[in-house]
N, C-alpha and C positions, 0 to 999 in steps of 0.2 A: 508132402507129396512135392517139396525144396527140400534142395541136395544141398546147395549154400544155402547160409544168410543174407535174407533179405535187402537188398538197396534200397528198391524206392516203389512205390504205388505210379499206376499211371493210368489216368480214365482216359476213357477213347472215343469218342466220337465217331459211327458209324455210317453207310452211306449204302442201303444192296435195293437191288433190284429183284427184289422175291419171290416170281415166277419159276424159278429154275429150283429154289429151297423147299425142304420142309419143311419149314417155319425158322423161326432163331434160335430155338434148344437143340442140345445136343442128345442123337438117336443116337440108335445101336442100325450099323448098314444102310442108315440115311443122309446124303447129302442136307444140312445144315448152316448156316448162318454161323452160327456158332463152332463146328466143327472147322468150315475152310478156315478161320480166322485163327481156330486154336495151330492149327498145322502150320498156319504159316509163322505163329510165333513159337511156335518148336524150334521154327530153324532160329530165330532171331536169339534167343535163347531158351534153351532150352529145360533150365529147371524152373522155367516161369511158374505162375499159377495157373487154377484156369482161367474162366473169364467173372464178370461177377457180371448180370447181364441186369436192364432197367425194366425191358420190355418182352415176353414172353410172346414176339409175332408168331400168326399160322402162316401156316402156307398161306405163299402166293402174295401174302404184303410184303407195304413196301417198306425204307425209313429213309426219310431225312439226316435223326438226329436220335440215334441207339445206342442211349451210356453203357458205356460196358468197361467194367476196371479188371484188371490185375497186379500183381504181386510180382516185380522183375528181382532178377538176383546182378543185375546188367549192371556196373556201373555206368553211365551215362543218363543223358540226358529222357524226359517223355519226347520231345520231338525228335529225338538219336531214332527212337523206336517211330517212333511215326512212321519217318523213311524206309526208317528200312522189312518195316510187314510190308510198305509199298511196293516194295518192288519182289514177295512171293502172294501177294494175292492175285484169286483171278481177275477177271473183266467188274461182273455182276456182284463183285461188294467194297469197299475204298472206308480207306480210314481218310476221315474229312478234317479231327480236329485230336490233340493229345493237350494233355496235362499232368502234373504233381498233383496223387491225394496224399492220405493215409496209402500206411498201408496196408488196412485192413479193410475198406469204406466200401461198405453197398451204395450202388446208388439205388440200388429197387426198393429203398427201407428211404430214404433220400428226396425221393421223386414228388414235388408238388401241385405240379403238373406237368400237364399231357398235352399234347394241340394231336390230331387228325384232320385227316381230307377223305373224303370220301372220292371222289372221282367219276361221274358219267357224263356218258354222252348221247346223243340223240342221234339215230343218223339210219339208211334205207339200206345203207351196205356199209360191214367195219372198215375198220381203217387201218391197216396192217403198222402203220406210225405207235398206236393211239392203243393197240387190244393188249398190251400188256398191264397202261397204265390207268384203264378206264372202263368200268364197266356199262355194257351194249346195250342201250333197247334198243329193240327193232322200234319201226316204225308201225307195221304189224301189230306193237307188243302196244299199244297207247290207243284206249281209246277216247278217241277225239275228234270232231268232225272234223276235225279240218291236219287232219295226217299229213297227208301232202307235205307243209312246209318245214325247211328242214329248222327251226327255229326254236333252242330249246323252252323258248319264254311259249310260246307257244302248244310245242307236244306234252309241255307239260306243264298244269297247274303251280307256278313257284308261291302267287299269294295264298294256299292252299297253306302247301311246305314251311311257305314262314311262319303260319300261324298254327299248324300242328308245332309247329318248334319251340313255337313260344310254353306249350302251358312245361316242357321236357326242364327246361330253365331255372336253376333252384335245386336245391336240396328234398330228395325223390327214392322212395323204394323199388328201384329201375328190379324186382325180380325179375318185373315182366319179359326185360330185353338179357336176362341171362340166360345165358348155350344151353341147355339142357348138357350134364353129366358135371354143369360148375353145383360144387357141394361144398363153396365157402358157404356160410352163416349169412354173415353182417351183407348186406344187402344194397343198402344204402352209399347214393354217391354225391356229390356236386360237380353239376354242369353249372359252369360261369357264362359259355357263350354255345347256341350254337345258329349253324344260319347259313343259311343261301346263296352263293353269288356264282353268277356267270363266269368264268373259266377270262380272263383275258384274252384278249383278239381268234377268239370264238364265237358264232355264233349260235354253237351245239352241243358247247359241254360246259358244265358246271358243276361244281363243289361244296361238297355238305362240312363247316368243318364245326366240331368238337372239338367243346377244351373244355377238361373238368380235372378234378383233383386225384382223379383213380375210375379205373372202369376195368368190367371183368369181364371175361373171355366171352368176344364175339359181340359183345355188348353195342361199338358200333355202327360196325356190320346190318343187328337187327335192332337199332334206329333211323339205320341211311335207309335200309327196307322194307320199313313201318312208316318216317315221310313220305317212302317211293310211291306210296301205295295208293296215301292222298296225293300227290298230286298223280298219279291218275284214276284217278279221282273213281277209282273205286273205295273211297270211304268216305268219313266227310273229317272235319281238321277234327273235331270234337271228337271224337275217336276216341285221339293217341291222349286226352286228357282222362280218358277213365285210364290206360294202363298204370300210373301213378300212384291208382286210388288199393286199397284192400279187398287182399282175395287174386289179385293178380295174378295170374305166373304167366310162364311160353308162350303157352297155347294159344296167347288171348291181341300178339301183338305182331308183327306181319311179319314177313320171309324174313331172311340172317340175306342181306345183299351179298354178294361173290367179289372172294378173296380180292379178285388184280384192284380193284376201286381203290385199296385202303392204303393209304401212307402213312404213317409218322413224322410227322413233321417238326415236331421241339418237343423237348424236357427241359422241366424249368426243375433246379434241384436248392434244395435249401439251407442246410447248416454250408457251418465250415468245410469243405473237403482237406485239407491237410488236422485235424482231424479227427482222432480214435475214433473209434466206434465201439 
């Protein structure tokens, strides 16, 4: 693809509002994060390679720390690529960091840990400032006797959600949390942290924090939807424990939570990025 000798590898950290994107990965005829960044990159370095990202976020999913590498052909530092790209990017995607890496560096194969947040707001009416970034549970969707309260701790049973979450921490077969159509054979994953937190400065919002070694398609959204079933008292916490037992599949877990609540918060990369693959 390059018509000039490669000069340097560049690793970008990208942040984006996924609302108006058809996911991260390039798709013909659709607006995606990859296509927008590559369009900007073509203006900065017409012979640069395509991006090699570590996570293929779905339509409507956001990111604070997507990692994407490319091979550039201009003799300028990574910092200069960062500043040049920013001049050509749309408002809903930004480069927030750039560093040099090996020419052929593949962050997807080097990611050892990812952290996602799933954000939920509970209330009787929409909040235009948070509709793009939170899943809004209307009061009528909550089966609780104290439904009139705006406090998320009253509307959802956080204690039950935390108990349910504890059953998923560790190494398990998460086949029941794999989206239909995902045919990968290895469905064993390790979750290092799964916590339920109130969002700072609010009484009506929470976040589900999921940190693990790797995730399957829509896995975090299915985990979140499952925990919300428990929080809404539709299921007992012990139900979640059965979902990682043998013989389970996607039909047994809870619904897939909507995409707008999900954000990729951080990615930990493993080996020295200056090395070649």
